[in-house]
C-alpha positions in Angstrom: 0.1 0.1 -0.1 3.1 2.3 0.5 4.5 1.5 -2.5 1.4 2.4 -4.6 1.0 6.0 -2.1 4.5 6.9 -3.5 3.6 6.1 -7.1 0.6 8.4 -7.1 2.5 11.2 -5.0 5.1 11.1 -8.3 1.9 11.0 -10.7 0.7 14.7 -9.6 3.7 16.6 -11.2 3.6 14.3 -14.4 0.3 15.4 -15.2 0.6 18.9 -13.8 3.1 18.9 -17.0 1.0 17.2 -19.6 -1.5 19.6 -19.2 1.1 22.8 -19.5 3.0 21.0 -22.6 -0.5 20.0 -24.0 -1.8 23.6 -23.5 1.3 25.4 -25.0 1.2 23.3 -28.2 -2.2 23.5 -29.1 -1.6 27.2 -29.4 1.7 27.0 -31.4 0.1 24.8 -33.7 -0.2 26.2 -37.1 -3.9 27.4 -37.9 -6.5 29.6 -36.4 -9.9 27.7 -35.2 -11.5 31.3 -35.8 -10.5 31.7 -39.6 -11.6 28.0 -40.1 -14.8 28.3 -38.4 -15.6 31.6 -40.0 -15.3 30.2 -43.7 -13.4 31.4 -46.6 -15.9 34.7 -47.1 -15.5 35.8 -43.4 -15.0 39.3 -42.8 -12.2 40.4 -40.4 -15.1 41.4 -38.1 -16.6 38.2 -38.0 -13.5 36.3 -37.3 -12.7 38.6 -34.3 -16.0 38.1 -33.1 -15.4 34.2 -33.2 -11.9 34.7 -31.8 -13.7 36.4 -29.0 -16.3 34.1 -28.5 -13.7 31.2 -28.4 -11.8 33.2 -25.5 -8.9 33.2 -28.0 -8.6 36.9 -27.8 -7.6 36.7 -24.1 -4.4 36.3 -23.2 -2.2 33.2 -22.5 -2.1 33.1 -18.7 -5.9 33.9 -18.7 -6.8 31.4 -21.5 -4.6 28.6 -19.5 -6.5 29.8 -15.5 -9.7 28.9 -17.8 -8.5 25.8 -18.9 -7.3 24.4 -15.5 -10.7 25.5 -13.9 -12.9 23.9 -16.5 -10.2 20.6 -15.9 -11.1 21.1 -12.1 -14.5 20.7 -12.9 -14.4 17.6 -15.2 -15.1 19.8 -18.0 -12.8 19.3 -21.1 -14.7 22.1 -23.3 -16.7 21.7 -26.2 -15.6 20.4 -29.6 -16.0 23.2 -32.2 -16.7 20.9 -35.1 -19.3 18.4 -33.3 -20.5 21.1 -30.9 -20.6 18.1 -28.2 -18.7 18.2 -25.1 -15.3 16.5 -25.4 -15.5 14.4 -22.3 -18.8 13.1 -23.7 -17.4 12.2 -27.0 -14.0 10.3 -25.4 -16.4 8.6 -23.0 -18.3 7.1 -25.9 -15.1 6.5 -28.3 -12.4 5.0 -25.7 -14.0 1.5 -25.4 -13.6 1.3 -29.4 -9.8 2.2 -28.9 -9.7 -0.1 -25.7 -11.2 -3.0 -27.4 -8.8 -3.1 -30.7 -5.6 -2.1 -28.4 -5.9 -5.0 -25.9 -7.2 -7.2 -28.7 -3.9 -6.5 -30.8 -1.6 -6.9 -27.4 -3.4 -10.0 -26.3 -2.7 -11.6 -29.8 0.7 -10.3 -29.7 1.2 -12.0 -26.0 -0.5 -15.8 -27.1 2.2 -15.6 -30.3 5.4 -13.7 -28.8 5.6 -15.2 -25.4 5.7 -19.0 -26.7 7.7 -18.1 -29.6 10.5 -16.3 -27.3 10.3 -19.1 -25.0 10.9 -22.0 -27.8 13.2 -19.8 -29.3 15.3 -19.4 -26.0 15.2 -23.0 -25.2 15.7 -24.4 -28.8 18.9 -21.7 -29.4 19.9 -21.7 -32.8 16.8 -23.9 -34.1 14.7 -23.0 -37.0 12.1 -21.6 -34.0 14.9 -19.4 -33.1 15.5 -17.9 -36.5 11.9 -17.8 -37.1 11.8 -15.7 -34.2 14.4 -13.4 -35.5 12.7 -13.2 -38.7 9.4 -11.9 -36.9 11.2 -9.3 -34.9 13.0 -7.9 -37.8 9.6 -7.5 -40.1 7.8 -6.3 -37.1 10.3 -3.3 -36.3 10.5 -2.8 -39.9 7.2 -2.6 -40.9 5.3 0.6 -40.4 1.7 0.0 -39.0 -0.2 2.0 -41.5 1.9 0.0 -44.6 0.7 -3.3 -42.4 -2.8 -2.5 -42.1 -3.0 -1.3 -45.9 -1.3 -4.7 -47.0 -3.8 -7.0 -45.1 -6.4 -4.9 -46.3 -5.2 -5.3 -49.8 -4.7 -9.0 -49.5 -7.7 -10.0 -47.5 -10.3 -8.2 -48.7 -9.4 -6.6 -52.0 -7.9 -9.8 -53.5 -9.6 -12.5 -51.4 -12.3 -11.4 -50.3 -12.3 -13.1 -46.8 -12.3 -10.0 -44.5 -15.5 -7.4 -44.5 -14.8 -4.0 -45.8 -12.7 -1.8 -43.6 -15.7 0.6 -42.2 -15.1 0.4 -38.8 -16.5 -1.8 -35.3 -19.4 -3.1 -37.7 -20.8 -3.7 -41.3 -24.0 -1.8 -42.8 -26.1 -4.7 -41.5 -25.1 -5.2 -38.4 -26.6 -3.7 -35.3 -24.6 -2.7 -32.0 -25.1 -4.6 -28.6 -26.9 -3.1 -25.9 -24.2 -0.8 -24.2 -23.0 -2.9 -21.1 -19.2 -2.2 -21.1 -18.7 -0.5 -24.8 -16.5 -3.8 -25.9 -18.8 -5.1 -28.5 -17.2 -8.5 -28.3 -18.3 -8.6 -24.4 -21.8 -7.2 -24.8 -23.0 -9.3 -27.7 -21.9 -12.4 -25.5 -23.5 -10.9 -22.2 -26.7 -10.3 -24.3 -26.4 -13.4 -26.2 -26.4 -11.7 -29.5 -24.0 -14.0 -31.7 -24.8 -12.5 -34.7 -23.5 -9.0 -33.3 -20.5 -11.1 -31.8 -19.6 -12.8 -35.2 -20.0 -9.2 -36.9 -18.2 -7.3 -34.5 -15.1 -10.0 -34.5 -14.9 -10.2 -38.1 -14.1 -6.3 -38.3 -11.6 -6.4 -35.6 -9.6 -9.2 -36.7 -7.5 -7.1 -39.3 -6.8 -4.3 -37.4 -6.0 -6.2 -34.4 -3.7 -8.4 -36.7 -2.1 -4.9 -37.5 -1.2 -4.1 -34.1 -0.2 -7.7 -33.2 2.6 -7.4 -35.9 3.5 -4.1 -34.9 4.3 -5.2 -31.0 5.6 -8.9 -31.6 9.1 -7.9 -32.1 10.0 -6.3 -28.5 7.6 -8.9 -26.8 9.5 -11.8 -28.7 12.9 -10.5 -28.3 12.4 -9.5 -24.9 10.9 -12.9 -23.7 14.1 -14.7 -25.6 16.7 -12.5 -24.1 15.3 -12.7 -20.6 14.9 -16.6 -20.5 18.4 -16.9 -22.1 19.5 -15.2 -19.0 17.7 -17.4 -16.7 18.5 -20.6 -18.2 22.1 -19.9 -17.8 21.7 -19.3 -14.0 22.9 -22.0 -11.6 19.2 -22.6 -9.7 18.1 -23.8 -13.2 21.0 -26.1 -13.7 20.7 -27.4 -10.2 16.8 -28.3 -10.9 17.5 -30.2 -13.7 20.3 -32.1 -12.1 17.8 -32.7 -9.4 15.8 -34.6 -12.1 13.0 -32.4 -12.4 10.8 -32.4 -15.5 11.9 -30.5 -18.2 8.8 -28.5 -18.7 8.6 -27.7 -15.0 11.9 -26.4 -15.4 11.0 -24.1 -18.0 7.6 -22.8 -16.9 7.6 -23.0 -13.2 10.8 -21.9 -12.6 12.8 -20.3 -15.8 9.9 -18.2 -16.9 8.4 -17.0 -13.6 11.9 -15.3 -13.0 12.1 -14.0 -16.8 8.5 -12.2 -16.1 9.9 -9.0 -14.9 11.6 -7.9 -18.2 8.5 -9.3 -19.9 5.8 -7.4 -18.1 8.2 -4.0 -18.5 8.0 -4.4 -22.2 4.1 -5.1 -22.2 3.7 -2.1 -20.1 6.0 -0.2 -23.0 4.6 -1.9 -25.9 1.0 -1.0 -24.5 2.0 3.1 -24.7 3.0 2.4 -27.9 0.1 0.8 -29.2 -2.1 3.8 -27.7 -0.1 5.9 -30.2 -0.3 3.4 -33.1 -3.7 3.2 -33.0 -3.9 6.6 -34.1 -2.9 5.3 -38.1 -4.9 2.0 -37.3 -7.9 3.7 -36.9 -7.5 5.7 -39.8 -6.9 3.1 -42.0 -9.6 0.9 -40.8 -12.5 3.8 -40.4 -12.2 2.7 -36.5 -14.3 5.0 -34.5 -12.0 5.5 -31.5 -10.5 9.0 -29.7 -7.2 8.6 -31.8 -9.4 9.2 -35.4 -11.4 11.5 -33.5 -8.1 13.5 -32.4 -6.6 13.4 -35.9 -9.7 14.9 -37.2 -9.9 17.8 -34.7 -6.4 18.5 -34.9 -6.8 18.9 -39.1 -9.7 21.5 -38.1 -7.7 23.3 -35.7 -10.0 22.1 -32.8 -7.8 22.6 -29.6 -10.1 20.9 -27.0 -10.6 17.2 -28.4 -6.8 17.1 -28.9 -6.2 18.7 -25.6 -8.8 16.2 -24.1 -7.0 13.2 -26.1 -3.5 13.8 -24.7 -4.8 14.3 -21.2 -6.6 11.0 -21.4 -3.5 9.1 -22.9 -1.4 10.8 -20.2 -3.7 9.0 -17.5 -4.1 6.0 -19.3 0.0 5.5 -19.1 0.4 6.6 -15.8 -2.7 3.7 -14.4 -0.9 1.6 -16.7 2.7 2.2 -15.1 1.1 1.9 -11.5 -0.4 -1.6 -12.4 2.9 -2.5 -13.9 4.2 -1.9 -10.4 1.7 -3.6 -8.7 2.2 -6.6 -10.6 6.3 -6.7 -9.9 4.9 -7.3 -6.2 2.7 -10.0 -6.9 5.5 -11.5 -9.3 8.4 -11.4 -7.2 7.9 -10.8 -3.6 11.3 -9.1 -3.2 10.0 -5.9 -4.9 7.5 -5.2 -2.2 10.1 -5.9 0.5 12.6 -3.5 -1.1 9.6 -0.7 -1.5 
């Protein structure tokens, strides 16, 4: 508990810095929201009136004070392009991004962790070389290129995948909103048609993110397992006549998990950024595509809300990883 409180205290300066940097960056970006929303035929007087209504005629300290006051009251502002509160937009779109990100990460874990273990156990074998090829390909291929390539092969050429038009096709209905995750909500309500439709739409973008995250997870699993397998207690366990699978999974893998868990946290944060490109490629209605559209329209409030949401998620993820450290290795709790 003390460790969690210490971590929470370090979160406050981080979030304050994110708020300040985000506010300043949105103010120095090219483009004037007042000019954009006034239209090409606007007069200087109408532009000045819109700028005044948006509060952009005030000084930067005054604008920042109003922004912080709104955040303190849970108000992220309103989107100029949609007219809706940013908090409402983010809360409605966040489950879509979370479902996509978690699906891609889980798929990568299912493939990368066993592959890394086999590559370490069978060092120099075909599996080890396959592990290196996958790691190299995952690092080399840009995530948007992988997405476009998968769409071209499986939708355009083979016709196996549905059109990349979002979370559901035009003939499917969304399940009742319980968790916001279509797969879970459709299973809870027994709507297997929606489950099939949402799963078919999710496969390609999830595979795209999985390919992007395979490389670091596989390489870290392999490297960590190689270091543990070369340790003395593993040689002692084998000399004691323990089953090979028991030695690898119970003793070696558990001791190799800490670096892997750290890598998973880093990969998840990378996926939150890669989500922006994947959502645009597959027309996924998440917060990444929402932030990009707002940025192109010089709509500051959604961009600020997106960055702040990502920062909170990243901080919460790091706190979760610290808690997992204590579960995996009790020595971490003792040192804290």
